[in-house]
C-alpha positions in Angstrom: 1.2 182.5 -28.7 -0.2 179.4 -30.4 -1.3 179.8 -34.0 -3.7 177.6 -35.9 -3.5 177.7 -39.7 -6.7 176.9 -41.5 -7.9 177.1 -45.1 -11.1 176.7 -47.0 -12.6 173.2 -46.5 -10.5 172.5 -43.5 -11.6 169.7 -41.1 -13.3 171.5 -38.2 -12.2 169.1 -35.4 -8.6 169.3 -36.6 -8.6 172.9 -35.3 -11.3 172.9 -32.7 -10.0 169.9 -30.8 -6.5 171.2 -30.2 -7.7 174.7 -29.7 -9.9 173.5 -26.8 -6.9 171.8 -25.3 -4.9 175.0 -25.2 -7.9 177.0 -24.0 -8.4 174.7 -21.0 -4.7 174.7 -20.3 -4.9 178.4 -19.4 -7.3 177.5 -16.6 -4.6 175.3 -15.0 -1.5 177.2 -16.1 -2.0 181.0 -16.3 1.2 181.5 -18.2 0.0 179.2 -21.0 -0.1 180.7 -24.4 -3.0 182.4 -26.0 -4.5 181.0 -29.3 -5.1 182.7 -32.6 -6.4 181.3 -35.9 -4.9 182.5 -39.1 -5.5 182.0 -42.8 -4.3 183.3 -46.1 -7.4 185.5 -46.4 -8.7 187.0 -43.1 -12.3 186.6 -42.2 -14.7 183.7 -42.0 -13.2 180.5 -43.3 -15.6 177.7 -44.3 -14.8 174.2 -43.0 -15.8 171.0 -44.9 -18.8 170.7 -42.6 -20.1 174.1 -43.7 -19.4 175.7 -40.3 -17.2 178.8 -40.4 -14.3 179.8 -38.2 -13.0 183.4 -38.1 -9.3 183.8 -38.9 -6.8 186.7 -38.9 -4.4 187.4 -41.7 -1.0 185.7 -41.9 0.6 188.9 -40.8 -1.0 188.5 -37.4 1.2 185.6 -36.6 4.3 187.7 -35.8 4.3 186.6 -32.2 3.4 183.0 -32.8 5.9 180.5 -31.1 4.0 177.3 -32.1 2.1 176.8 -35.4 -0.4 174.0 -35.8 -1.7 173.2 -39.3 -5.2 171.7 -39.7 -6.0 169.1 -42.3 -9.1 168.5 -44.3 -10.5 168.2 -47.8 -9.1 171.5 -48.8 -5.5 170.6 -48.1 -4.7 169.9 -51.8 -5.6 173.5 -52.8 -3.7 174.8 -49.8 -0.5 173.1 -50.9 -0.7 175.1 -54.2 -1.1 178.4 -52.3 2.4 180.0 -52.6 1.6 182.6 -49.9 0.6 179.8 -47.4 3.7 177.7 -48.1 6.0 180.8 -47.9 4.4 181.7 -44.6 5.1 178.2 -43.1 8.7 178.4 -44.3 9.2 181.8 -42.9 8.0 180.8 -39.4 10.2 177.7 -39.6 13.2 179.8 -40.3 12.3 181.9 -37.3 12.5 178.8 -35.1 8.8 178.4 -34.5 7.7 175.0 -33.3 5.7 173.4 -36.1 2.9 170.8 -36.0 0.3 169.3 -38.3 -3.0 167.5 -37.7 -4.1 164.7 -40.0 -3.2 165.4 -43.7 -2.1 168.9 -42.7 1.3 167.1 -42.9 1.1 167.7 -46.7 1.6 171.4 -46.1 4.7 170.8 -43.9 6.0 168.4 -46.5 5.3 170.8 -49.4 7.3 173.5 -47.4 10.2 171.0 -47.2 10.1 170.8 -43.4 9.6 167.0 -43.3 12.5 166.0 -45.6 14.7 163.5 -43.8 12.3 163.5 -40.8 10.1 160.9 -39.3 6.4 161.9 -39.6 2.9 160.6 -39.7 -0.5 161.5 -41.2 -3.9 159.8 -41.6 -3.4 156.2 -42.5 -5.5 156.5 -45.6 -3.0 159.0 -47.1 0.0 156.6 -46.8 0.4 155.6 -50.5 -0.2 159.0 -51.9 2.0 160.8 -49.3 5.0 158.5 -49.7 4.7 158.7 -53.5 4.7 162.5 -53.4 7.2 163.0 -50.6 9.7 160.1 -50.8 12.3 162.0 -48.6 9.9 161.8 -45.6 10.3 158.8 -43.3 6.6 158.2 -43.0 5.4 156.0 -40.1 1.6 155.6 -40.9 0.8 153.5 -37.8 1.4 156.2 -35.2 -0.8 158.6 -33.3 1.7 161.4 -33.4 5.4 161.8 -33.9 7.9 164.4 -32.7 11.1 164.9 -34.7 13.0 167.7 -33.0 10.7 170.8 -33.3 8.4 169.4 -35.9 5.4 167.4 -34.7 2.9 165.5 -36.9 -0.2 163.6 -35.9 -2.6 161.1 -37.4 -6.3 161.7 -38.2 -8.5 164.2 -36.5 -8.8 163.3 -32.8 -5.0 162.5 -32.7 -4.5 166.2 -32.8 -5.9 166.3 -29.3 -3.3 163.8 -28.2 -0.6 165.9 -29.8 -1.8 169.1 -28.2 -1.9 167.4 -24.8 1.7 166.2 -25.3 2.7 169.8 -26.1 1.0 170.9 -22.9 3.0 168.3 -21.0 6.2 169.5 -22.5 5.5 173.2 -21.8 3.8 173.0 -18.4 4.3 169.4 -17.1 2.3 166.2 -16.9 0.2 167.4 -14.0 -1.3 170.2 -16.1 -1.7 167.9 -19.1 -3.6 165.3 -17.0 -5.8 168.1 -15.6 -6.7 169.2 -19.1 -7.5 165.6 -20.2 -9.8 165.2 -17.2 -11.5 168.5 -18.0 -12.1 167.2 -21.5 -13.4 163.9 -20.1 -10.7 161.9 -21.8 -9.9 158.5 -20.4 -6.2 159.2 -20.8 -3.7 160.8 -23.2 -2.5 158.3 -25.7 1.2 158.0 -26.2 2.6 159.0 -29.6 3.7 155.4 -30.4 0.3 153.9 -30.2 -1.3 152.4 -33.2 -3.9 154.3 -35.2 -5.8 151.1 -35.7 -8.2 149.2 -33.4 -8.1 145.4 -33.2 -11.9 145.5 -32.6 -12.5 147.5 -35.8 -10.2 145.3 -37.8 -11.8 142.0 -36.6 -15.4 143.1 -36.9 -17.1 142.4 -40.2 -20.1 144.3 -41.6 -22.7 141.8 -40.2 -21.0 142.0 -36.8 -21.9 138.5 -35.7 -19.1 138.3 -33.2 -18.9 142.1 -32.4 -20.5 141.7 -29.0 -18.2 138.7 -28.1 -15.1 140.6 -29.1 -16.1 143.6 -27.0 -16.7 141.3 -24.1 -13.4 139.6 -24.6 -11.6 143.0 -24.5 -13.4 143.8 -21.2 -12.5 140.4 -19.6 -8.9 139.8 -20.7 -7.8 138.5 -17.3 -10.4 135.7 -17.4 -9.7 132.2 -18.6 -10.9 132.7 -22.2 -10.7 129.2 -23.6 -12.3 128.2 -26.9 -15.0 126.3 -24.9 -15.7 129.4 -22.8 -16.0 131.6 -25.9 -18.0 129.1 -27.8 -20.4 128.7 -24.9 -20.9 132.5 -24.7 -21.5 132.6 -28.5 -24.1 129.8 -28.2 -22.2 127.4 -30.5 -20.3 124.2 -30.3 -16.6 124.6 -30.1 -16.0 123.2 -33.6 -18.7 125.3 -35.2 -17.5 128.4 -33.2 -13.9 128.1 -34.4 -15.0 127.6 -38.1 -17.4 130.5 -38.0 -15.0 132.8 -36.2 -12.2 132.3 -38.7 -14.6 132.7 -41.6 -15.9 136.1 -40.3 -12.9 137.7 -38.7 -10.0 136.1 -40.7 -8.3 135.1 -37.4 -8.4 132.2 -35.1 -9.9 132.9 -31.6 -6.5 132.5 -30.0 -4.8 135.0 -32.3 -7.6 137.5 -31.9 -7.4 137.2 -28.2 -3.6 137.8 -28.2 -4.1 140.8 -30.4 -6.7 142.2 -28.0 -4.4 141.6 -25.0 -1.4 143.1 -26.8 -3.4 146.2 -27.8 -4.6 146.9 -24.2 -1.3 146.0 -22.7 0.5 148.4 -25.0 -1.8 151.2 -24.0 -1.1 150.5 -20.4 2.7 150.2 -20.9 3.0 153.4 -22.8 0.7 155.6 -20.8 1.2 154.5 -17.2 3.9 153.7 -14.7 2.4 150.3 -13.8 4.8 147.5 -13.3 5.2 145.3 -16.3 4.3 142.3 -14.2 1.0 143.9 -13.1 0.2 144.8 -16.8 0.9 141.2 -17.8 -1.3 139.8 -15.0 -4.2 142.2 -15.6 -4.4 141.7 -19.3 -4.4 137.9 -19.1 -0.8 137.2 -20.1 -0.1 136.1 -16.5 3.7 135.7 -17.1 5.7 138.8 -18.2 7.8 136.6 -20.4 4.7 135.5 -22.4 3.8 139.2 -22.8 7.3 140.1 -23.9 7.2 137.4 -26.6 3.8 138.6 -27.8 5.0 142.2 -28.0 8.0 141.2 -30.1 5.8 139.3 -32.4 3.4 142.3 -32.7 5.7 145.3 -32.6 9.3 143.9 -32.9 10.1 145.4 -29.4 9.8 144.4 -25.8 7.4 146.2 -23.4 10.2 148.1 -21.7 11.5 149.3 -25.0 8.1 150.7 -26.0 7.8 152.4 -22.6 11.2 154.1 -23.0 10.2 155.3 -26.5 6.9 156.7 -25.3 8.5 158.5 -22.4 11.2 160.0 -24.6 8.5 161.2 -27.1 
């Protein structure tokens, strides 16, 4: 049985997203676990959106083998609830697989389950979380992390990726892929992927080059010279470079490499494509050029990142 722990002012999608994953898994794997939602006080629990979700009492979790903890605005009050923390600790002692979505990691940390472990949470919580829980090896730029039987994920939609990874572990990759297709997801993101998007980081509020950046990402295998990009932007090459740097904080060549590395990393971690094919299709052409770019960006070669993703 899969248990979801919620609390007043929880983030609805933190619970509803993974719940849907496990629900659909039962269509493809009849032996997949049922889902229940629990809270310190049984009944309707109000989310931060105002929508309510019904929860059973904590006593109803006696058959739970996996517990997922939602995050949300109410997590601070939940960390001060002695009954909730004791419940988490009790299930952990029983050998239950534990997981958190977004800042639900605070509850695992408060229960002492993350001490000495690698974990992640929403990137915006990094400074506060590391200050409060210095014994946790926080890795803020990750989608999700598994450390033995304790799983943690980044913000909101990352909980879906974590749930799909659990389905893959419990019922195989074929079932996980079928669930992802049913959810109309492009693919399941590997745990080692970044929480951040190069497009989001490079776009400024006025978005002058937003369209160009999106076009670049869709055409990485093309010859994207400065002249080509300037012509598409309707500017002279010199004016384009000056304006691009002023708006994005990056040169066109560095921005292009970041886009190529981001897309290549997704392909390396989530598919079995040959490294040479990934390099060619993302515009690196030469696998050695891609390897050097990966080491600059991540400190690891593509093959190393692929091994890490597969082991996760």
